[in-house]
C-alpha positions as CSV (number, residue, x, y, z in Angstrom):
1,M,141.6,167.3,149.8
2,K,144.7,168.3,149.0
3,A,145.0,169.8,153.1
4,N,144.0,166.0,154.0
5,V,146.6,164.4,152.0
6,L,149.3,166.4,153.4
7,I,148.1,165.7,157.0
8,V,147.6,162.3,156.5
9,L,151.3,161.9,155.0
10,F,152.9,164.0,157.8
11,L,151.2,162.1,160.2
12,M,152.6,159.0,158.7
13,T,156.1,160.3,159.3
14,G,155.8,160.6,163.0
15,F,155.8,157.2,165.0
16,S,156.3,156.7,168.7
17,L,157.6,153.4,170.5
18,C,154.6,151.3,171.4
19,G,155.5,149.0,174.6
20,Q,158.5,147.5,174.0
21,N,158.9,147.1,170.1
22,S,159.9,150.8,168.9
23,S,159.4,149.1,165.4
24,V,155.4,150.1,165.6
25,V,154.3,153.3,164.0
26,S,151.6,155.1,165.6
27,K,149.0,156.9,163.5
28,N,146.5,159.4,164.2
29,L,143.7,159.0,161.4
30,T,140.0,160.5,161.6
31,F,137.4,158.4,159.4
32,E,137.7,160.7,156.3
33,E,141.9,160.7,156.6
34,A,141.3,156.6,156.3
35,L,138.9,156.6,153.8
36,N,140.9,159.1,151.4
37,L,143.9,156.4,151.8
38,S,141.8,153.5,151.6
39,L,140.2,154.9,148.3
40,Q,143.9,155.9,146.8
41,N,145.7,152.7,147.9
42,N,143.0,149.9,148.4
43,H,143.9,146.7,145.6
44,L,140.6,146.5,145.0
45,I,140.4,149.8,144.3
46,R,143.1,150.0,142.1
47,Q,141.7,147.1,140.2
48,Y,138.5,148.0,139.0
49,T,140.4,151.5,138.4
50,N,142.7,149.5,135.8
51,K,139.4,147.4,134.3
52,T,137.6,151.1,133.4
53,L,141.1,152.0,131.8
54,Q,140.7,149.1,130.3
55,M,137.1,149.3,129.2
56,E,137.7,153.1,127.9
57,Q,140.7,152.0,125.6
58,E,138.3,149.4,124.2
59,M,135.6,151.8,123.5
60,K,138.2,154.0,121.5
61,A,139.6,151.2,119.9
62,A,135.9,150.3,118.3
63,K,135.9,154.1,117.1
64,G,138.1,152.7,114.9
65,L,135.8,150.4,113.1
66,H,134.4,153.6,111.3
67,L,137.9,154.4,109.7
68,P,139.6,152.4,107.1
69,R,142.2,149.7,107.8
70,I,145.3,149.9,105.9
71,S,147.4,147.2,105.4
72,L,150.9,146.1,104.0
73,S,151.7,142.7,103.2
74,A,154.7,141.0,101.5
75,S,154.9,137.8,99.8
76,Y,157.4,135.5,97.7
77,A,156.1,132.7,95.6
78,I,157.3,129.5,93.7
79,M,155.4,127.6,91.5
80,S,156.3,124.3,89.6
81,D,156.7,126.2,86.7
82,N,156.3,129.5,84.4
83,I,153.3,130.4,83.2
84,N,153.3,130.4,79.4
85,L,150.9,131.6,76.9
86,D,151.2,129.4,73.1
87,L,150.0,131.1,70.0
88,T,151.2,128.9,67.7
89,P,148.1,127.9,66.5
90,V,147.4,131.1,65.7
91,R,150.7,131.4,63.3
92,D,149.7,128.5,62.1
93,A,146.3,129.5,60.9
94,I,147.5,132.9,59.2
95,T,150.9,131.9,57.7
96,P,149.0,130.3,54.4
97,L,147.0,133.0,54.2
98,Y,150.0,135.6,53.7
99,S,151.9,133.1,51.6
100,T,149.0,133.0,49.0
101,L,148.5,136.4,48.7
102,G,152.1,137.4,48.7
103,H,152.9,135.0,45.8
104,Y,149.1,134.8,43.8
105,G,147.1,137.6,44.4
106,K,145.7,140.5,42.3
107,F,145.2,143.2,43.6
108,G,144.1,147.0,42.1
109,G,142.9,150.5,43.5
110,V,146.2,151.4,45.7
111,P,146.8,155.0,46.0
112,N,149.5,156.7,44.2
113,P,152.1,157.6,47.4
114,D,154.1,160.3,44.6
115,P,153.0,163.5,45.4
116,R,154.4,164.6,41.6
117,T,151.7,162.2,40.2
118,N,149.0,161.4,42.2
119,G,147.2,164.5,40.9
120,A,147.0,162.9,37.4
121,M,147.2,159.3,38.5
122,P,145.0,159.0,42.0
123,F,145.9,154.9,41.8
124,L,148.4,152.9,40.4
125,P,147.8,150.5,37.8
126,D,146.8,147.2,38.7
127,D,150.3,145.3,37.8
128,V,151.9,147.7,40.3
129,S,149.1,147.9,42.9
130,T,150.0,143.9,42.8
131,A,153.3,144.0,43.0
132,V,153.3,146.4,46.0
133,V,150.7,144.5,47.7
134,R,152.4,141.1,47.1
135,G,155.7,142.4,48.5
136,K,153.9,143.8,52.1
137,M,151.9,140.6,52.4
138,L,155.8,138.8,52.0
139,E,157.2,141.2,54.4
140,G,154.2,140.0,56.7
141,L,155.1,136.4,56.3
142,E,158.4,136.6,57.5
143,T,157.5,138.9,60.5
144,V,155.4,136.0,60.9
145,N,157.5,133.3,61.3
146,S,160.2,135.4,62.5
147,G,158.2,136.3,65.6
148,E,158.1,134.5,69.2
149,W,154.3,132.8,69.4
150,V,155.1,131.2,73.4
151,Q,154.9,134.1,76.1
152,T,155.9,133.5,79.3
153,I,153.4,135.5,81.2
154,Q,154.6,134.7,84.6
155,E,157.9,133.7,85.9
156,K,157.6,130.6,88.6
157,K,159.8,132.6,90.7
158,F,158.2,136.1,91.5
159,G,158.1,138.4,94.9
160,M,155.7,141.6,95.5
161,V,154.8,144.2,98.5
162,N,151.3,145.7,98.0
163,A,149.4,148.2,99.8
164,G,145.8,147.9,100.8
165,F,142.9,149.4,102.1
166,V,139.5,148.1,103.3
167,M,136.7,151.1,104.2
168,P,133.6,150.4,105.6
169,I,130.5,152.0,103.8
170,Y,127.4,150.3,105.0
171,T,127.3,147.5,107.4
172,G,123.8,147.4,108.6
173,G,124.0,149.1,112.2
174,K,126.9,146.3,113.0
175,I,129.9,149.7,113.9
176,N,127.3,151.6,115.4
177,A,126.0,149.0,117.6
178,A,129.7,147.8,118.3
179,N,130.4,151.5,119.4
180,K,127.4,151.8,121.5
181,A,128.0,148.5,123.4
182,A,131.5,149.2,124.0
183,Q,130.4,152.6,125.3
184,I,128.0,150.6,127.6
185,K,130.7,148.4,129.0
186,Y,133.2,151.5,129.8
187,E,129.9,153.5,131.6
188,A,129.2,150.0,133.7
189,S,132.9,149.9,134.6
190,E,132.8,153.4,135.9
191,I,129.3,152.6,137.7
192,E,131.4,149.6,139.2
193,T,134.5,151.3,140.5
194,I,131.6,153.6,142.4
195,Q,130.1,150.3,143.9
196,K,133.6,149.0,145.1
197,S,134.2,152.3,146.4
198,H,130.8,152.7,148.5
199,E,131.7,148.8,149.7
200,L,134.6,149.8,151.0
201,T,133.2,152.9,153.1
202,S,130.9,150.1,154.5
203,E,133.9,147.9,155.0
204,L,136.1,150.7,156.7
205,V,132.8,151.8,158.5
206,E,132.2,148.6,160.0
207,R,136.1,148.1,161.0
208,Y,137.4,151.8,162.0
209,F,134.4,152.4,164.6
210,G,135.0,148.5,165.3
211,L,138.2,149.6,166.4
212,I,136.8,152.7,168.0
213,L,134.2,150.6,170.2
214,A,137.1,148.2,171.4
215,N,139.2,150.9,172.4
216,Q,136.2,152.1,174.7
217,A,135.5,149.0,175.8
218,V,139.2,148.4,177.0
219,K,138.4,151.9,179.0
220,V,135.7,150.4,180.4
221,R,137.1,146.9,181.3
222,L,139.7,149.0,182.4
223,E,137.7,150.7,185.2
224,V,136.0,147.6,186.0
225,K,139.1,145.9,187.1
226,T,140.5,148.8,188.5
227,G,137.1,149.0,190.7
228,M,137.7,145.1,191.2
229,Q,141.2,145.9,192.5
230,K,140.0,148.5,195.2
231,H,137.2,146.2,196.3
232,F,139.5,143.6,196.5
233,D,141.4,145.5,198.7
234,D,138.8,146.6,200.5
235,A,137.6,142.9,201.3
236,Q,141.1,142.0,202.9
237,K,141.0,145.3,204.9
238,L,137.5,144.5,206.0
239,A,138.2,140.9,206.5
240,K,141.4,141.5,209.3
241,E,139.1,144.0,210.9
242,G,136.3,140.9,210.9
243,M,133.6,142.7,209.8
244,I,133.4,139.7,206.8
245,A,134.3,136.3,206.2
246,Q,137.1,135.5,204.1
247,V,135.0,133.5,201.9
248,E,134.4,137.3,201.0
249,V,137.8,138.2,200.3
250,L,138.1,135.2,197.9
251,N,134.7,135.9,196.1
252,A,136.2,139.1,195.5
253,K,139.4,137.6,194.3
254,V,137.3,135.8,191.6
255,Y,135.9,138.5,190.5
256,F,138.9,140.8,189.9
257,A,140.3,137.6,187.9
258,D,137.3,137.7,185.7
259,A,137.7,141.7,185.4
260,D,141.8,140.9,184.1
261,R,140.6,138.5,181.6
262,E,137.7,140.5,180.5
263,L,140.6,143.4,180.0
264,K,142.7,141.0,178.3
265,K,140.3,139.7,175.5
266,S,139.3,143.3,175.2
267,D,142.9,144.3,174.1
268,R,143.3,141.6,172.1
269,Q,140.2,142.4,170.2
270,V,142.0,146.0,169.7
271,E,144.9,144.0,168.0
272,I,142.2,142.1,165.4
273,L,140.5,145.3,164.4
274,N,143.5,147.4,164.3
275,E,144.9,144.5,161.6
276,A,141.5,145.4,160.0
277,V,141.7,148.5,159.7
278,L,145.3,148.5,158.3
279,N,144.1,146.5,155.9
280,T,141.6,148.2,154.5
281,V,143.6,151.0,154.0
282,A,146.6,148.9,152.8
283,D,149.0,150.1,155.2
284,V,152.1,147.5,154.8
285,E,153.7,149.1,157.8
286,N,153.5,147.8,161.3
287,S,151.0,150.5,162.5
288,T,149.0,151.1,165.5
289,I,145.8,153.3,164.7
290,H,144.6,155.8,166.9
291,P,141.1,156.8,165.3
292,L,140.5,160.2,166.2
293,S,137.1,160.4,165.2
294,E,134.3,159.4,167.7
295,L,131.2,156.9,167.9
296,F,128.2,158.9,166.4
297,Y,124.4,159.0,166.1
298,I,121.7,161.3,164.9
299,E,118.0,161.1,166.8
300,K,116.5,162.0,162.9
301,I,117.2,161.7,159.8
302,E,115.5,161.7,156.3
303,S,112.4,159.7,156.2
304,L,112.5,156.1,154.4
305,D,110.5,157.3,150.8
306,F,114.0,159.8,150.6
307,Y,116.5,157.0,150.9
308,K,114.4,154.8,148.5
309,L,114.4,157.6,146.0
310,K,117.9,158.3,146.1
311,S,118.6,154.8,145.4
312,K,116.7,154.9,142.4
313,E,118.6,157.9,141.4
314,N,122.4,156.7,142.6
315,S,122.5,153.5,143.5
316,P,125.3,152.0,141.6
317,L,123.9,148.2,142.1
318,L,120.4,149.4,139.8
319,G,123.1,151.2,137.7
320,Q,124.8,148.1,136.9
321,V,121.5,146.3,136.0
322,N,120.6,149.1,133.9
323,K,123.4,148.9,131.9
324,K,123.1,145.4,131.4
325,K,119.8,146.2,129.7
326,E,121.2,148.6,127.6
327,L,123.7,145.9,126.4
328,A,121.0,143.3,126.3
329,E,119.5,145.9,123.7
330,Q,122.8,146.6,121.8
331,G,122.9,142.7,121.4
332,V,119.3,142.6,119.5
333,K,120.6,145.1,117.1
334,V,123.6,143.5,116.2
335,E,121.7,140.3,115.5
336,Q,119.0,142.0,113.6
337,S,122.2,143.8,111.4
338,A,122.6,140.2,110.1
339,Y,120.1,140.7,107.7
340,L,121.1,143.7,106.2
341,P,124.1,143.4,103.5
342,T,127.8,145.0,103.9
343,I,129.4,147.2,101.9
344,A,133.1,147.8,101.6
345,A,135.3,149.9,99.4
346,T,138.7,148.0,98.8
347,G,141.8,148.6,96.9
348,T,145.2,147.3,96.6
349,Y,148.9,149.1,95.0
350,D,151.6,147.7,93.8
351,I,154.4,149.3,95.9
352,V,157.6,147.2,94.8
353,N,158.0,143.5,92.8
354,K,160.3,140.8,91.3
355,D,159.7,139.3,88.8
356,L,155.9,140.0,88.9
357,S,153.9,139.4,85.5
358,P,154.1,142.8,83.5
359,Y,150.3,142.0,82.3
360,L,149.1,143.0,86.4
361,P,147.7,146.3,87.1
362,D,149.5,148.6,89.4
363,Y,146.5,148.9,91.4
364,L,142.9,148.0,92.1
365,V,140.1,149.9,93.7
366,G,136.5,148.5,93.9
367,V,133.6,148.2,96.0
368,G,132.0,144.9,97.6
369,L,129.2,144.0,98.7
370,Q,128.3,140.6,101.2
371,W,124.6,139.6,102.0
372,S,123.8,136.3,103.6
373,L,120.3,135.2,102.1
374,F,120.1,132.2,104.2
375,D,121.7,130.6,106.8
376,G,119.0,128.2,107.9
377,N,117.2,130.3,110.2
378,A,120.1,130.7,112.4
379,R,119.8,134.7,112.5
380,S,116.4,134.3,113.4
381,R,116.9,132.2,116.4
382,K,119.8,134.6,117.3
383,V,117.4,137.4,117.3
384,K,114.9,135.8,119.4
385,A,117.7,134.7,122.1
386,A,118.9,138.1,122.1
387,K,115.4,139.2,122.9
388,F,115.0,136.6,125.7
389,Q,118.4,138.2,127.2
390,A,116.8,141.9,127.3
391,M,113.7,140.1,129.0
392,Q,115.9,138.7,131.6
393,A,117.8,142.1,132.2
394,D,114.2,143.5,132.7
395,D,113.2,140.9,135.0
396,Y,116.8,140.9,137.1
397,Y,116.9,145.0,137.3
398,A,113.0,144.5,138.7
399,K,114.1,142.1,141.4
400,A,117.4,144.3,142.0
401,E,114.9,147.3,142.9
402,S,112.9,144.8,144.9
403,D,115.9,143.9,146.9
404,I,117.1,146.9,147.3
405,Y,114.3,148.6,148.6
406,S,113.5,145.8,151.1
407,A,117.2,146.4,152.4
408,I,116.9,150.1,153.1
409,T,113.6,149.7,154.8
410,K,115.7,146.8,157.1
411,Y,118.3,149.1,157.7
412,Y,116.3,152.2,158.5
413,Q,114.2,150.4,160.7
414,E,117.2,149.2,162.6
415,L,118.3,152.5,162.9
416,H,115.4,153.6,164.7
417,M,115.8,150.0,166.8
418,Y,119.4,151.1,167.9
419,L,118.3,154.4,168.4
420,E,115.3,152.9,171.2
421,Q,118.0,151.1,172.7
422,I,120.3,153.9,172.9
423,N,117.9,155.9,175.0
424,E,117.0,153.1,176.9
425,L,120.4,152.3,178.2
426,D,121.0,155.9,179.2
427,A,118.4,155.5,181.8
428,A,120.1,152.3,182.5
429,M,123.6,153.7,182.8
430,A,122.1,156.5,185.5
431,F,120.1,153.4,187.3
432,T,123.2,151.2,187.5
433,A,125.6,153.8,188.3
434,E,123.2,154.7,191.3
435,Y,123.0,151.3,192.4
436,S,126.4,150.4,192.2
437,R,127.1,153.3,194.7
438,A,124.7,152.2,196.9
439,R,125.9,148.8,197.3
440,E,129.5,150.5,197.7
441,K,128.1,152.1,200.9
442,A,126.7,149.0,202.3
443,F,129.2,146.4,201.9
444,S,131.8,149.6,203.5
445,E,129.0,149.2,206.2
446,G,129.0,145.4,206.7
447,M,125.6,145.4,204.7
448,A,126.2,143.7,201.5
449,T,128.6,140.8,200.1
450,T,131.2,140.8,197.9
451,T,129.0,139.6,195.3
452,Q,126.2,142.0,195.7
453,V,128.8,144.8,194.6
454,S,130.7,143.0,191.9
455,D,127.8,142.4,190.4
456,A,126.2,145.9,190.9
457,N,130.2,147.2,189.3
458,L,129.5,144.7,186.8
459,A,126.1,146.1,185.4
460,V,127.4,149.6,185.5
461,A,129.9,148.2,183.0
462,K,127.3,146.0,180.9
463,A,125.2,148.7,180.1
464,K,128.0,151.4,179.2
465,I,129.6,148.2,177.0
466,E,125.8,147.7,175.4
467,R,125.5,151.4,175.1
468,L,128.6,151.8,173.0
469,Q,127.5,148.9,171.0
470,A,124.2,150.2,170.2
471,I,125.7,153.2,168.9
472,Y,128.2,151.3,167.0
473,A,125.5,149.0,165.3
474,W,123.6,152.5,164.5
475,D,126.6,153.7,162.5
476,V,127.0,150.6,160.9
477,S,123.5,150.0,159.9
478,L,124.0,154.0,158.7
479,S,126.6,153.2,156.0
480,K,124.9,150.1,155.3
481,L,121.2,152.5,154.3
482,L,123.5,154.9,152.7
483,Y,125.2,152.5,150.6
484,Y,122.1,150.6,149.3
485,S,120.8,153.9,148.5
486,G,123.6,154.8,146.6
487,M,125.3,157.5,149.4
488,S,127.9,155.9,150.8
489,D,130.1,159.3,150.1
490,K,127.6,160.8,152.2
491,F,128.8,159.3,155.3
492,A,131.1,161.5,156.5
493,S,128.8,164.4,156.1
494,Y,126.5,162.6,159.1
495,M,129.2,162.8,161.1
496,S,129.6,166.5,160.9
497,H,125.5,166.9,161.1
498,P,124.7,169.8,163.5
499,D,122.8,167.0,165.3
500,A,125.0,164.4,165.4
501,K,126.0,163.3,169.2
502,Q,129.2,161.5,170.2
503,G,129.3,158.0,171.6
504,R,131.8,158.4,174.5
505,Y,130.3,156.4,177.4
């Protein structure tokens, strides 16, 4: 692979003059080299490669649903008023009690606090006990009257910075289904990229081998023109000698003009197909492609059942449909998970604050549950809809498989049809060549007309071009057969098959 790339890069640096336009770069490319360039540079392949990379990142992002989400939030708020707690009713309720007991209460049984006498007298006398308790009550009354009974719980202006987290514990399978769906989408994008590379291979076969066919047709048309030029010259000589009429010279000139026109037409076709190949390989230079590979055909290939079996194993078309089926199955699981609760652990931590109430805790940790018990039967309808979508995917797969089998059968039969044409045209080429030689000899002896000679020469050219066209059609049909079989990457191996026959005329 590296050697091929180096060869291609070396060839791309060389250039030669083409006609009078010295800016045209000449590039010699085999089919394998052209295919490598296409897969590396083609914009469509790059597009789907980037799509695959996108799906890969989304798949990795879905895995993050299993992990906790940690966030940082900051806020600053202004309220119309402070939040206050008024406890004056409590003060008013206990003040009379303290006042009454401090002035009129009778008390006894107060423990003697003096360690020297409390052994003999464990309790103070009633009059002393009453004086002590009344004193305490009056002290409490003074404390109650001097206390602040209206407290500010929260200033009207405050700010905070909090850290929070949410950790899913149970989601009823939603996260697992989301991860599986993301993985399926990634795998589907990989298969889609493979499909596009197979499409590109088929496109390149049509254009690259079409360019080979066009170049071969130019050679045939040049031969016809050269032959018609010689025949025209011979007709002029014979007319001067009086062996043929002047009308035969005019007739030869008409055929020569036709041959010249067909050659120019073939030259234009080469230019068109050269541009098509440049487009496929994404070459922006003003280049002339010289194909180094040849048209080819193989008289015997694998059985029809072989290609059908390979399509079931390898076809990216079926692979994509299969991924749609898997995605639809995950959709059913997602909708069914709506019947189950969602449980998550949550928490917040006060990092820093300004004028926030001191009564609020520094952190909070908890577990929450959310369970929708009734939603108007929406869940059941969505589950049924998802199941119908899965059934559609099954039917779509069956239809796609049937269509692919039909396409494989079609192109397999076309291969044999074109092979029959090639064999028949081989015999036709030998016959027309002999017939042309006979007509040329008869004309030189004055026994044939210019029309007969020209028609014989054109018959040779027609057989040659039809044979080349049949071989080209065989190559294109092979590429289509391999495309639907999921084996487009094997096309080059068919080119190098031991039984492959070159398609030169």
